[in-house]
All heavy atoms as an XYZ file, in Angstrom:
932
protein
N     -11.032    -10.713     25.718
C     -11.456     -9.488     26.434
C     -10.409     -9.179     27.505
O     -10.535     -8.064     28.007
C     -12.715     -9.987     27.113
C     -12.641    -11.058     28.198
C     -12.917    -12.298     27.968
C     -12.257    -10.852     29.576
N     -12.661    -12.898     29.225
C     -12.261    -12.064     30.205
C     -11.951     -9.802     30.403
C     -11.997    -12.367     31.556
C     -11.661     -9.927     31.711
C     -11.692    -11.297     32.196
N      -9.444    -10.078     27.696
C      -8.384     -9.595     28.746
C      -7.603     -8.438     28.262
O      -7.487     -7.515     29.210
C      -7.498    -10.861     28.917
C      -6.311    -10.612     30.108
C      -7.173    -10.315     31.402
C      -5.541    -11.788     30.202
N      -7.108     -8.262     27.035
C      -6.305     -6.979     26.794
C      -7.184     -5.901     26.889
O      -6.759     -4.755     27.205
C      -5.872     -7.181     25.363
C      -5.971     -8.686     25.151
C      -6.995     -9.269     25.953
N      -8.583     -5.922     26.451
C      -9.349     -4.646     26.706
C      -9.613     -4.506     28.185
O      -9.561     -3.215     28.588
C     -10.668     -5.034     25.933
C     -10.500     -4.953     24.491
C     -11.767     -3.903     26.368
C     -11.653     -5.276     23.656
N      -9.804     -5.488     28.994
C      -9.901     -5.280     30.386
C      -8.724     -4.626     31.024
O      -8.734     -3.859     31.845
C     -10.364     -6.753     30.996
C     -10.472     -6.633     32.510
C     -12.023     -6.358     32.754
C     -12.341     -6.534     34.277
N     -13.573     -5.717     34.636
N      -7.393     -5.151     30.450
C      -6.300     -4.672     31.132
C      -5.823     -3.157     30.606
O      -5.488     -2.300     31.471
C      -5.079     -5.630     30.717
C      -5.200     -6.827     31.501
S      -3.816     -7.984     30.868
C      -2.315     -7.103     31.456
N      -6.187     -2.923     29.398
C      -5.771     -1.587     28.751
C      -6.801     -0.653     28.547
O      -6.511      0.536     28.258
C      -4.868     -1.827     27.489
C      -3.745     -2.829     27.680
N      -2.601     -2.383     28.467
C      -3.521     -4.054     27.300
C      -1.756     -3.450     28.485
N      -2.337     -4.492     27.804
N      -7.953     -1.225     28.413
C      -9.187     -0.337     27.991
C      -9.301     -0.212     26.619
O      -8.390     -0.421     25.717
N     -10.531      0.032     26.183
C     -10.860      0.082     24.733
C     -10.168      1.315     23.942
O     -10.062      1.303     22.845
C     -12.458      0.182     24.518
N     -10.037      2.317     24.659
C      -9.500      3.507     24.207
C      -8.001      3.274     23.441
O      -7.785      3.729     22.437
C      -9.359      4.704     25.174
N      -7.334      2.488     24.079
C      -6.032      2.216     23.475
C      -6.194      1.458     22.130
O      -5.462      1.744     21.112
C      -5.164      1.193     24.408
C      -3.932      0.635     23.807
C      -4.909      1.910     25.686
N      -7.117      0.534     22.026
C      -7.355     -0.170     20.736
C      -8.000      0.722     19.743
O      -7.712      0.788     18.613
C      -8.222     -1.372     20.936
C      -7.476     -2.437     21.733
C      -7.497     -2.466     23.151
C      -6.668     -3.276     21.100
C      -6.815     -3.355     23.952
C      -5.880     -4.377     21.932
C      -5.999     -4.301     23.213
N      -8.874      1.647     20.250
C      -9.498      2.633     19.345
C      -8.533      3.624     18.727
O      -8.477      3.821     17.594
C     -10.575      3.444     20.093
C     -11.513      4.231     19.234
C     -12.683      5.002     20.098
N     -13.340      4.022     20.918
C     -13.315      4.000     22.351
N     -12.541      5.031     22.923
N     -13.943      3.278     23.168
N      -7.670      4.104     19.538
C      -6.497      4.907     19.189
C      -5.681      4.248     18.134
O      -5.208      4.923     17.064
C      -5.702      5.554     20.300
C      -6.585      6.419     21.272
O      -7.666      6.910     20.768
O      -6.229      6.675     22.382
N      -5.394      2.966     18.279
C      -4.443      2.234     17.459
C      -5.171      2.070     16.128
O      -4.491      2.366     15.002
C      -3.989      0.920     17.902
N      -6.410      1.868     16.127
C      -7.160      1.566     14.796
C      -7.165      2.903     14.062
O      -7.011      3.054     12.809
C      -8.501      1.012     15.018
C      -9.347      0.826     13.874
C      -8.744     -0.129     12.772
C     -10.706      0.378     14.253
N      -7.487      4.070     14.778
C      -7.520      5.384     14.225
C      -6.287      5.738     13.482
O      -6.214      6.286     12.390
C      -7.947      6.418     15.150
C      -9.319      6.435     15.640
O     -10.303      5.812     14.880
O      -9.859      7.060     16.556
N      -5.170      5.358     14.234
C      -3.874      5.668     13.601
C      -3.676      4.906     12.313
O      -3.239      5.499     11.298
C      -2.721      5.187     14.505
C      -1.369      5.487     13.911
C      -0.250      4.693     14.722
O      -0.503      3.742     15.468
O       0.967      5.282     14.546
N      -3.984      3.712     12.280
C      -3.998      2.816     10.908
C      -4.842      3.397      9.919
O      -4.487      3.309      8.774
C      -4.231      1.404     11.313
C      -3.366      0.701     12.415
C      -1.914      1.114     12.285
C      -1.218      0.529     13.502
N      -0.160      1.369     14.089
N      -6.036      3.699     10.229
C      -6.999      4.231      9.249
C      -6.585      5.502      8.582
O      -6.522      5.835      7.417
C      -8.384      4.451      9.834
C      -8.942      3.231     10.406
C     -10.347      3.667     11.031
C      -9.276      2.264      9.172
N      -5.895      6.389      9.460
C      -5.337      7.707      9.028
C      -4.019      7.426      8.113
O      -3.942      8.048      7.198
C      -4.887      8.597     10.197
C      -6.091      9.250     11.016
O      -7.261      9.055     10.339
O      -5.888      9.568     12.052
N      -3.208      6.498      8.533
C      -2.067      6.150      7.728
C      -2.491      5.620      6.368
O      -1.839      6.139      5.334
C      -1.164      5.071      8.510
C      -0.347      5.618      9.625
C       0.236      4.439     10.243
C       0.730      6.520      9.200
N      -3.427      4.805      6.302
C      -3.864      4.195      5.068
C      -4.302      5.391      4.200
O      -3.988      5.495      2.947
C      -4.994      3.167      5.244
N      -5.201      6.266      4.743
C      -5.707      7.380      3.988
C      -4.623      8.346      3.382
O      -4.726      8.797      2.187
C      -6.744      8.131      4.659
N      -3.779      8.657      4.293
C      -2.641      9.599      3.879
C      -1.827      8.938      2.797
O      -1.354      9.661      1.927
C      -1.897     10.071      5.212
C      -2.600     11.088      6.062
C      -1.694     11.831      6.896
N      -0.890     11.028      7.643
C      -1.139     10.538      8.878
N      -2.174     10.884      9.531
N      -0.262      9.759      9.562
N      -1.329      7.661      3.141
C      -0.523      6.923      2.132
C      -1.216      6.769      0.865
O      -0.575      7.023     -0.280
C      -0.109      5.543      2.610
O       0.567      5.789      3.983
C       0.750      4.921      1.804
N      -2.445      6.547      0.775
C      -3.124      6.457     -0.444
C      -3.127      7.690     -1.391
O      -2.915      7.714     -2.532
C      -4.621      5.964     -0.327
S      -5.588      5.813     -1.840
N      -3.226      8.900     -0.524
C      -3.158     10.154     -1.330
C      -1.784     10.427     -1.724
O      -1.631     11.085     -2.809
C      -3.703     11.316     -0.350
C      -5.124     11.242     -0.023
C      -6.011     11.286     -1.276
O      -5.768     12.059     -2.184
O      -6.820     10.313     -1.389
N      -0.745     10.011     -1.076
C       0.656     10.261     -1.484
C       0.851      9.212     -2.727
O       1.608      9.737     -3.711
C       1.516      9.829     -0.426
N       0.398      8.115     -2.771
C       0.517      7.230     -3.867
C      -0.240      7.758     -5.105
O       0.263      7.815     -6.242
C       0.052      5.805     -3.496
C      -0.017      4.958     -4.772
C       0.899      5.140     -2.550
N      -1.441      8.226     -4.893
C      -2.263      8.848     -5.987
C      -1.598     10.009     -6.609
O      -1.645     10.242     -7.869
C      -3.583      9.345     -5.334
C      -4.615      9.807     -6.407
C      -5.787     10.549     -5.827
N      -6.370      9.891     -4.712
C      -7.231      8.877     -4.601
N      -7.714      8.480     -5.789
N      -7.751      8.407     -3.520
N      -0.713     10.655     -5.790
C      -0.157     11.931     -6.396
C       1.208     11.594     -7.228
O       1.785     12.327     -8.062
C       0.449     12.784     -5.403
N       1.581     10.211     -7.160
C       2.675      9.883     -7.987
C       2.282      9.767     -9.525
O       1.157      9.239     -9.750
C       3.358      8.389     -7.499
C       3.816      8.548     -6.104
S       4.373      6.912     -5.650
C       5.269      7.437     -4.023
N       3.299      9.992    -10.481
C       2.778      9.855    -11.783
C       2.667      8.456    -12.280
O       3.296      7.520    -11.743
C       4.171     10.519    -12.500
C       5.184     10.526    -11.622
C       4.662     10.378    -10.185
N       1.742      8.269    -13.084
C       1.364      6.921    -13.775
C       0.739      5.974    -12.859
O       0.756      4.688    -13.118
C       2.658      6.343    -14.394
C       3.366      7.244    -15.439
N       2.792      7.729    -16.602
C       4.607      7.761    -15.276
C       3.677      8.519    -17.041
N       4.712      8.615    -16.334
N       0.248      6.346    -11.665
C      -0.386      5.602    -10.694
C      -1.826      5.646    -10.837
O      -2.437      6.855    -10.911
C       0.040      5.901     -9.177
C       1.613      5.505     -9.160
C      -0.785      5.131     -8.269
C       1.872      3.937     -9.198
N      -2.576      4.627    -10.816
C      -4.042      4.648    -10.614
C      -4.509      3.925     -9.367
O      -3.965      2.716     -9.153
C      -4.761      4.212    -11.916
C      -5.110      2.745    -11.861
C      -5.787      2.300    -13.286
O      -5.063      1.826    -14.040
O      -7.055      2.406    -13.301
N      -5.343      4.541     -8.665
C      -5.967      3.752     -7.414
C      -7.067      3.053     -7.859
O      -7.973      3.484     -8.521
C      -6.456      4.887     -6.272
C      -5.231      5.790     -5.969
C      -7.138      4.166     -5.229
C      -4.159      5.146     -5.379
N      -6.945      1.807     -7.648
C      -7.928      0.653     -8.140
C      -9.051      0.477     -7.046
O     -10.277      0.363     -7.383
C      -7.270     -0.550     -8.418
C      -8.331     -1.624     -8.943
C      -6.357     -0.404     -9.628
N      -8.641      0.518     -5.764
C      -9.595      0.350     -4.647
C      -9.339      1.452     -3.599
O      -8.159      1.500     -3.055
C      -9.585     -0.997     -4.179
N     -10.164      2.389     -3.428
C     -10.022      3.479     -2.453
C      -9.791      2.668     -0.994
O     -10.251      1.568     -0.728
C     -11.210      4.317     -2.242
C     -11.317      5.108     -3.625
C     -10.265      6.132     -3.937
O      -9.702      6.670     -2.842
O      -9.931      6.512     -5.085
N      -9.204      3.444     -0.032
C      -8.925      2.892      1.295
C     -10.334      2.472      1.857
O     -11.357      3.118      1.910
C      -8.447      4.028      2.159
C      -7.849      4.955      1.073
C      -8.666      4.799     -0.087
N     -10.360      1.162      2.250
C     -11.514      0.468      2.859
C     -10.919      0.032      4.122
O     -10.057     -0.976      4.143
C     -12.055     -0.649      2.031
C     -13.252     -1.261      2.567
C     -14.482     -0.351      2.486
O     -14.604      0.294      1.539
O     -15.462     -0.457      3.385
N     -11.338      0.636      5.272
C     -10.647      0.404      6.514
C      -9.167      0.734      6.279
O      -8.772      1.961      5.930
C     -10.855     -1.052      7.061
C     -12.341     -1.236      7.503
C     -12.454     -2.665      7.977
C     -12.714     -0.193      8.644
N      -8.160     -0.220      6.441
C      -6.827      0.019      6.293
C      -6.157     -0.591      5.063
O      -4.835     -0.685      4.975
C      -6.103     -0.357      7.603
O      -6.146     -1.783      7.728
N      -6.894     -0.831      4.185
C      -6.412     -1.503      2.906
C      -6.788     -0.611      1.678
O      -7.905     -0.192      1.499
C      -7.014     -2.860      2.808
C      -6.485     -3.712      1.677
C      -5.904     -5.045      2.174
C      -7.405     -3.854      0.489
N      -5.829     -0.502      0.702
C      -6.194      0.112     -0.577
C      -5.392     -0.549     -1.616
O      -4.397     -1.324     -1.437
C      -6.062      1.628     -0.631
C      -4.559      2.162     -0.530
C      -3.839      2.391     -1.624
C      -3.923      2.384      0.754
C      -2.462      2.847     -1.553
C      -2.647      2.779      0.861
C      -1.944      3.015     -0.302
N      -5.868     -0.488     -2.873
C      -5.041     -1.175     -3.970
C      -4.835     -0.116     -5.105
O      -5.555      0.791     -5.345
C      -5.958     -2.283     -4.484
N      -3.749     -0.262     -5.695
C      -3.256      0.658     -6.882
C      -2.613     -0.152     -7.935
O      -2.220     -1.402     -7.644
C      -2.457      1.873     -6.305
C      -1.127      1.291     -5.711
C       0.014      1.437     -6.633
C      -0.944      0.930     -4.421
C       1.263      0.975     -5.998
C       0.179      0.350     -4.003
C       1.366      0.586     -4.792
N      -2.177      0.510     -8.956
C      -1.267     -0.105     -9.923
C      -0.700      0.953    -10.861
O      -1.043      2.101    -10.865
C      -2.094     -1.055    -10.811
C      -2.979     -0.385    -11.819
C      -3.695     -1.504    -12.709
N      -4.387     -0.824    -13.645
C      -4.644     -1.300    -14.947
N      -4.050     -2.382    -15.216
N      -5.351     -0.727    -15.758
N       0.459      0.599    -11.417
C       0.959      1.456    -12.342
C       0.058      1.337    -13.592
O      -0.319      0.247    -14.056
C       2.463      0.932    -12.809
C       3.032      1.868    -13.888
C       3.464      0.930    -11.585
N      -0.385      2.496    -14.055
C      -1.396      2.645    -15.063
C      -0.978      2.569    -16.378
O       0.206      2.544    -16.821
N      -1.918      2.300    -17.361
C      -1.606      2.026    -18.741
C      -0.919      3.360    -19.420
O      -0.391      3.451    -20.437
C      -2.883      1.865    -19.499
C      -3.898      2.088    -18.555
C      -3.266      2.135    -17.073
N      -0.919      4.525    -18.685
C      -0.375      5.773    -19.127
C       1.173      5.689    -19.313
O       1.759      6.479    -20.049
C      -0.601      6.839    -18.222
O      -0.149      6.667    -16.946
N       1.699      4.570    -18.880
C       3.207      4.408    -19.183
C       3.433      3.757    -20.530
O       4.585      3.394    -20.857
C       3.797      3.482    -18.141
C       4.582      4.279    -17.083
C       5.580      3.344    -16.339
C       6.958      3.854    -16.281
N       7.692      4.314    -15.287
N       2.294      3.584    -21.315
C       2.423      3.103    -22.647
C       2.402      1.551    -22.731
O       2.763      0.919    -23.744
N       2.081      0.887    -21.570
C       2.028     -0.476    -21.598
C       0.668     -0.970    -21.237
O      -0.009     -0.291    -20.413
C       3.045     -0.974    -20.443
C       3.032     -2.571    -20.435
C       4.430     -0.464    -20.700
N       0.113     -2.102    -21.862
C      -1.185     -2.539    -21.576
C      -1.199     -3.981    -21.323
O      -0.160     -4.627    -21.545
C      -2.162     -2.111    -22.639
O      -1.682     -2.779    -23.932
C      -2.291     -0.588    -22.854
N      -2.321     -4.686    -20.929
C      -2.562     -6.114    -20.765
C      -1.591     -6.866    -19.961
O      -1.203     -6.298    -18.837
N      -1.100     -7.937    -20.507
C      -0.188     -8.781    -19.733
C       1.154     -8.080    -19.378
O       1.742     -8.271    -18.350
C       0.054    -10.021    -20.500
N       1.534     -7.218    -20.352
C       2.905     -6.502    -20.123
C       2.677     -5.433    -18.925
O       3.586     -5.302    -18.209
C       3.272     -5.741    -21.426
N       1.466     -4.932    -18.846
C       1.233     -4.011    -17.632
C       1.139     -4.821    -16.319
O       1.722     -4.352    -15.391
C      -0.170     -3.306    -17.790
C      -0.570     -2.312    -16.847
C       0.591     -1.163    -16.692
C      -1.819     -1.510    -17.128
N       0.579     -6.035    -16.286
C       0.504     -6.873    -15.141
C       1.994     -7.232    -14.794
O       2.351     -7.183    -13.553
C      -0.159     -8.168    -15.485
C      -1.681     -7.948    -15.491
O      -2.277     -6.818    -15.074
O      -2.430     -8.793    -15.847
N       2.797     -7.535    -15.764
C       4.187     -7.873    -15.537
C       4.998     -6.724    -14.992
O       5.862     -6.755    -14.021
C       4.921     -8.303    -16.758
N       4.688     -5.488    -15.526
C       5.356     -4.231    -14.944
C       5.028     -4.177    -13.478
O       5.811     -3.878    -12.526
C       4.842     -3.077    -15.804
C       5.302     -1.691    -15.150
C       6.805     -1.575    -15.031
C       4.673     -0.560    -16.017
N       3.713     -4.239    -13.072
C       3.272     -4.187    -11.659
C       3.967     -5.283    -10.787
O       4.244     -4.967     -9.615
C       1.797     -4.217    -11.623
C       1.246     -2.902    -12.006
O       1.249     -1.965    -11.106
N       0.750     -2.701    -13.262
N       4.152     -6.446    -11.352
C       4.821     -7.509    -10.621
C       6.257     -7.098    -10.413
O       6.812     -7.412     -9.233
C       4.714     -8.843    -11.314
C       3.322     -9.445    -11.348
C       3.203    -10.760    -12.134
N       1.883    -11.186    -12.304
C       1.097    -11.887    -11.443
N       1.578    -12.072    -10.289
N      -0.222    -12.146    -11.638
N       6.862     -6.526    -11.358
C       8.322     -6.042    -11.168
C       8.322     -5.035    -10.051
O       9.324     -4.915     -9.246
C       8.931     -5.573    -12.422
C       9.246     -6.655    -13.454
C      10.186     -6.106    -14.690
N       9.579     -5.047    -15.317
C       8.643     -5.036    -16.340
N       8.235     -6.245    -16.694
N       8.306     -3.898    -16.922
N       7.440     -4.088    -10.027
C       7.366     -2.978     -8.969
C       7.175     -3.567     -7.713
O       7.912     -3.333     -6.686
C       6.230     -2.007     -9.321
C       5.972     -1.075     -7.954
C       6.533     -1.131    -10.473
N       6.293     -4.671     -7.631
C       6.101     -5.334     -6.323
C       7.463     -6.119     -5.732
O       7.695     -5.994     -4.628
C       5.075     -6.449     -6.595
C       4.736     -7.448     -5.369
C       4.129     -6.780     -4.219
C       3.991     -8.630     -5.821
N       8.113     -6.711     -6.744
C       9.260     -7.507     -6.416
C      10.399     -6.368     -5.988
O      11.143     -6.656     -5.030
C       9.872     -8.134     -7.700
C      11.034     -9.030     -7.400
C      11.401     -9.797     -8.573
C      12.580    -10.785     -8.360
N      12.862    -11.716     -9.383
N      10.481     -5.339     -6.707
C      11.526     -4.277     -6.201
C      11.211     -3.696     -4.796
O      12.193     -3.522     -4.082
C      11.668     -3.285     -7.275
C      12.276     -3.574     -8.495
C      12.915     -2.424     -9.305
C      13.653     -2.983    -10.512
N      14.879     -3.594    -10.153
N       9.998     -3.361     -4.653
C       9.667     -2.885     -3.296
C       9.926     -3.816     -2.179
O      10.613     -3.488     -1.202
C       8.149     -2.467     -3.183
C       7.673     -2.157     -1.863
C       7.994     -1.216     -4.199
N       9.478     -5.052     -2.368
C       9.604     -6.111     -1.458
C      11.206     -6.477     -1.352
O      11.661     -7.042     -0.134
C       8.776     -7.361     -1.671
C       7.385     -7.061     -1.352
O       7.010     -6.189     -0.634
N       6.487     -7.858     -1.927
N      11.825     -6.358     -2.422
C      13.268     -6.768     -2.387
C      14.108     -5.835     -1.383
O      15.290     -6.183     -0.913
N      13.590     -4.675     -1.167
C      14.285     -3.736     -0.149
C      14.186     -4.215      1.272
O      14.863     -3.897      2.192
C      13.740     -2.373     -0.222
C      13.922     -1.674     -1.435
C      15.239     -0.801     -1.680
N      15.848     -0.254     -0.683
C      15.701      1.101     -0.287
N      15.056      1.877     -1.056
N      16.392      1.663      0.671
N      13.180     -5.114      1.615
C      12.925     -5.736      2.776
C      12.645     -4.731      3.892
O      12.941     -5.068      5.067
C      14.028     -6.778      3.076
C      14.087     -7.742      2.169
C      15.032     -8.903      2.657
O      15.917     -8.735      3.466
N      15.113    -10.065      1.973
N      12.106     -3.611      3.577
C      11.680     -2.619      4.641
C      10.191     -2.619      4.852
O       9.701     -2.238      5.953
C      12.194     -1.221      4.173
C      13.710     -1.193      4.102
C      14.184      0.216      4.078
N      13.574      1.074      3.100
C      13.682      2.467      3.167
N      14.467      3.061      4.095
N      12.997      3.291      2.394
N       9.498     -2.962      3.902
C       8.027     -3.045      3.898
C       7.652     -4.455      3.210
O       8.463     -4.860      2.442
C       7.182     -1.924      3.376
C       7.607     -0.734      4.086
C       7.459     -1.658      1.925
N       6.404     -4.823      3.332
C       5.857     -5.942      2.565
C       4.613     -5.556      1.874
O       3.575     -5.200      2.446
C       5.622     -7.175      3.526
C       5.207     -8.414      2.731
C       6.035     -9.050      1.886
C       3.900     -8.841      2.772
C       5.610    -10.215      1.270
C       3.394     -9.840      1.974
C       4.417    -10.558      1.318
N       4.839     -5.459      0.559
C       3.590     -5.051     -0.281
C       2.997     -6.371     -0.880
O       3.766     -7.326     -1.158
C       4.172     -4.201     -1.460
C       3.140     -3.516     -2.345
C       2.242     -2.511     -1.651
C       4.067     -2.864     -3.496
N       1.710     -6.472     -1.183
C       1.087     -7.653     -1.603
C       0.434     -7.344     -2.979
O       0.220     -6.120     -3.243
C       0.080     -8.280     -0.734
O      -0.903     -7.374     -0.484
C       0.671     -8.744      0.629
N       0.170     -8.407     -3.730
C      -0.558     -8.212     -4.959
C      -1.692     -9.128     -5.113
O      -1.796    -10.236     -4.391
N      -2.670     -8.683     -5.906
C      -3.884     -9.542     -6.075
C      -4.414     -9.330     -7.484
O      -4.010     -8.458     -8.179
C      -4.820     -9.394     -5.084
O      -5.918    -10.453     -5.035
C      -5.596     -8.010     -5.062
N      -5.355    -10.065     -7.894
C      -6.122     -9.842     -9.197
C      -7.441     -9.136     -8.835
O      -8.309     -9.713     -8.006
C      -6.340    -11.114     -9.908
C      -5.125    -11.899    -10.206
C      -7.104    -10.795    -11.296
C      -4.153    -11.212    -11.167
N      -7.633     -7.989     -9.315
C      -8.945     -7.352     -9.223
C      -9.439     -6.914    -10.687
O      -8.694     -6.357    -11.565
C      -8.706     -5.991     -8.571
C     -10.035     -5.102     -8.416
C      -8.467     -6.241     -7.064
N     -10.710     -7.305    -11.100
C     -11.310     -7.084    -12.399
C     -10.260     -7.490    -13.432
O      -9.948     -6.746    -14.466
C     -11.657     -5.690    -12.447
C     -12.833     -5.281    -11.512
C     -13.294     -3.786    -11.754
N     -12.402     -2.767    -11.546
C     -12.209     -2.139    -10.333
N     -12.887     -2.429     -9.401
N     -11.335     -1.106    -10.353
N      -9.686     -8.749    -13.296
C      -8.855     -9.325    -14.217
C      -7.539     -8.518    -14.574
O      -6.968     -8.600    -15.620
C      -9.585     -9.448    -15.565
C     -10.785    -10.528    -15.396
C     -11.591    -10.742    -16.747
O     -10.807    -10.545    -17.816
O     -12.577    -11.141    -16.638
N      -7.112     -7.684    -13.500
C      -5.866     -7.121    -13.680
C      -5.023     -7.245    -12.386
O      -5.629     -7.302    -11.268
C      -5.926     -5.656    -13.962
C      -6.820     -4.787    -12.954
S      -7.013     -3.216    -13.687
C      -8.386     -2.673    -12.691
N      -3.768     -7.337    -12.550
C      -2.841     -7.545    -11.321
C      -2.728     -6.203    -10.670
O      -2.313     -5.132    -11.294
C      -1.515     -8.124    -11.627
C      -0.529     -8.316    -10.535
C      -0.842     -9.400     -9.674
C       0.429     -7.380    -10.193
C       0.011     -9.708     -8.601
C       1.216     -7.646     -9.112
C       0.982     -8.819     -8.324
N      -2.951     -6.000     -9.256
C      -2.846     -4.747     -8.614
C      -1.944     -4.916     -7.381
O      -1.780     -6.196     -6.956
C      -4.277     -4.191     -8.254
C      -5.117     -3.929     -9.546
C      -4.962     -5.035     -7.270
N      -1.540     -3.879     -6.843
C      -0.693     -3.892     -5.667
C      -1.551     -3.359     -4.444
O      -2.375     -2.568     -4.693
C       0.518     -2.917     -5.782
C       1.299     -3.256     -7.142
C       2.285     -2.112     -7.405
C       2.032     -4.545     -6.901
N      -1.260     -3.961     -3.310
C      -2.196     -3.666     -2.133
C      -1.214     -3.248     -0.878
O      -0.228     -3.860     -0.737
C      -3.026     -4.883     -1.767
C      -3.935     -5.431     -2.717
C      -4.834     -6.464     -2.256
N      -4.044     -7.455     -1.402
C      -4.739     -8.328     -0.675
N      -5.908     -8.359     -0.536
N      -3.948     -9.198      0.065
N      -1.823     -2.231     -0.202
C      -1.184     -1.776      0.960
C      -2.131     -2.096      2.082
O      -3.355     -1.653      1.901
C      -0.909     -0.265      0.951
C      -0.389      0.154      2.213
C       0.161      0.021     -0.149
N      -1.776     -2.734      3.067
C      -2.628     -2.938      4.285
C      -1.837     -2.530      5.565
O      -0.878     -3.067      5.800
C      -2.927     -4.491      4.341
S      -4.051     -4.819      5.764
N      -2.458     -1.573      6.151
C      -1.729     -0.918      7.313
C      -2.525     -1.456      8.494
O      -3.606     -1.122      8.851
C      -1.890      0.618      7.255
C      -1.034      1.235      8.425
C      -1.472      1.133      5.897
N      -1.932     -2.501      9.101
C      -2.647     -3.218     10.170
C      -1.652     -3.396     11.430
O      -2.154     -3.317     12.630
C      -3.207     -4.399      9.644
C      -4.362     -5.044     10.568
C      -5.418     -4.009     10.899
C      -4.907     -6.179      9.799
N      -0.372     -3.690     11.182
C       0.404     -4.256     12.257
C       0.542     -3.064     13.371
O       0.742     -1.868     13.076
C       1.776     -4.530     11.776
O       2.697     -4.709     12.880
N       0.609     -3.402     14.610
C       0.781     -2.520     15.666
C       2.130     -1.838     15.529
O       2.511     -0.809     16.131
C       0.677     -3.242     17.009
C       1.690     -4.251     17.409
C       2.774     -3.809     18.203
C       1.578     -5.506     16.907
C       3.836     -4.792     18.380
C       2.670     -6.584     17.264
C       3.614     -6.045     17.998
N       3.075     -2.545     14.767
C       4.372     -1.894     14.582
C       4.510     -0.830     13.465
O       5.510     -0.242     13.145
C       5.385     -2.976     14.341
C       5.674     -3.885     15.476
C       6.621     -4.885     15.166
N       7.005     -5.767     16.363
C       6.885     -6.996     16.361
N       6.547     -7.700     15.294
N       7.160     -7.734     17.473
N       3.459     -0.751     12.813
C       3.413      0.237     11.443
C       3.066      1.529     11.968
O       1.975      1.748     12.576
C       2.383     -0.368     10.418
O       2.796     -1.745     10.116
C       2.466      0.574      9.210
N       3.866      2.525     11.687
C       3.748      3.890     12.105
C       4.118      4.743     10.819
O       4.556      4.238      9.795
C       4.499      4.447     13.277
C       4.109      3.415     14.536
N       2.897      3.611     15.158
C       4.792      2.535     15.026
C       2.822      2.580     16.059
N       4.003      2.001     16.053
N       3.961      6.014     11.028
C       4.271      7.001      9.795
C       5.555      6.698      9.244
O       5.803      6.729      8.064
C       4.115      8.279     10.263
N       6.594      6.488     10.086
C       8.049      6.327      9.501
C       8.054      5.075      8.499
O       8.726      5.106      7.586
C       8.951      6.184     10.672
C       8.613      4.895     11.544
O       7.583      4.463     11.679
O       9.807      4.476     12.127
N       7.191      4.087      8.778
C       7.236      2.832      7.908
C       6.629      3.179      6.644
O       6.945      2.707      5.594
C       6.599      1.658      8.777
C       6.646      0.377      7.942
C       7.965     -0.147      7.787
N       8.658     -0.320      9.095
C       9.792     -0.919      9.328
N      10.542     -1.431      8.386
N      10.226     -0.980     10.514
N       5.521      4.067      6.753
C       4.847      4.316      5.516
C       5.711      5.300      4.635
O       5.550      5.274      3.433
C       3.439      5.136      5.944
C       2.628      4.097      6.649
S       2.393      2.391      5.955
C       1.708      2.629      4.449
N       6.574      6.086      5.311
C       7.394      7.028      4.434
C       8.554      6.011      3.704
O       8.905      6.254      2.633
C       8.255      7.892      5.383
C       7.378      9.073      5.857
C       6.804      9.932      4.760
O       7.465     10.180      3.755
O       5.619     10.297      4.901
N       8.880      5.019      4.476
C       9.757      4.059      3.855
C       9.200      3.498      2.546
O       9.791      3.232      1.618
C      10.287      2.885      4.796
C      11.171      3.276      5.840
S      11.529      1.905      6.897
C      12.043      2.691      8.362
N       7.886      3.001      2.749
C       7.170      2.470      1.593
C       7.124      3.365      0.538
O       7.395      3.006     -0.748
C       5.837      1.955      1.936
C       4.902      1.936      0.783
C       4.926      0.816     -0.055
C       3.694      2.821      0.732
C       4.189      0.795     -1.099
C       2.941      2.685     -0.425
C       3.082      1.748     -1.293
N       6.890      4.569      0.736
C       6.703      5.734     -0.462
C       8.067      5.811     -1.054
O       8.208      5.981     -2.232
C       6.088      6.898      0.124
C       4.625      6.847      0.662
C       4.364      8.210      1.339
C       3.768      6.732     -0.584
N       9.198      5.927     -0.158
C      10.662      5.915     -0.795
C      10.738      4.693     -1.712
O      11.274      4.855     -2.894
C      11.549      5.965      0.238
C      11.633      7.356      1.012
C      12.502      7.142      2.321
O      13.284      6.199      2.378
O      12.428      8.155      3.106
N      10.408      3.483     -1.189
C      10.680      2.237     -1.957
C       9.895      2.184     -3.286
O      10.397      1.846     -4.275
C      10.552      0.963     -1.041
C      11.492      0.984      0.153
O      12.465      1.749      0.193
O      11.184      0.129      0.949
N       8.599      2.699     -3.108
C       7.809      2.608     -4.350
C       8.218      3.543     -5.294
O       8.274      3.270     -6.499
C       6.354      3.045     -3.774
C       5.297      3.113     -5.090
C       5.240      1.719     -5.867
C       3.973      3.557     -4.568
N       8.720      4.803     -5.015
C       9.297      5.872     -5.911
C      10.509      5.213     -6.520
O      10.625      5.355     -7.696
C       9.635      7.053     -5.070
O       8.436      7.777     -4.682
N      11.399      4.519     -5.850
C      12.600      3.990     -6.434
C      12.249      2.875     -7.301
O      12.810      2.724     -8.478
N      11.220      2.073     -7.015
C      10.850      0.888     -7.878
C      10.210      1.468     -9.128
O      10.488      0.929    -10.225
C       9.779     -0.010     -7.113
N       9.445      2.417     -9.136
C       8.747      3.164    -10.309
C       9.943      3.731    -11.182
O       9.820      3.512    -12.455
C       7.775      4.101     -9.896
C       6.480      3.621     -9.111
C       5.800      4.864     -8.694
C       5.644      2.802    -10.127
N      11.006      4.330    -10.731
C      11.948      4.957    -11.296
C      12.776      3.816    -12.205
O      13.219      3.947    -13.256
C      12.761      5.722    -10.543
N      12.952      2.619    -11.462
C      13.732      1.558    -11.999
C      13.017      0.783    -13.006
O      13.626      0.075    -13.802
C      14.213      0.678    -10.814
N      11.715      0.663    -13.032
C      10.950     -0.107    -13.891
C      10.561      0.805    -15.102
O       9.958      0.367    -15.962
C       9.753     -0.725    -13.183
S      10.134     -1.832    -12.008
């Protein structure tokens, strides 16, 4: 309660609103990329996606492709993307939560994702 007492609830509310907006806008930008499918729409500040089977790859090979994309994005060390299993498929997750995450960081993510998709 001390931070709320010191800074007021509005500061925390504004920060959360920023993260929710960033997640929604970033999800729409990812959705617009070719061969991407959104697996879980933004729920609070988290959404999941994957390179879809439209790239001509399915099953375990598709999971491996998504793992390569994850490795390439994280290899740039500008953002940290996570992966998980959803409905028996490997998916990539974006969680916009850190107080240090702002629009410029999400632009870096989109650049890194585009580069990883082109390389894979």
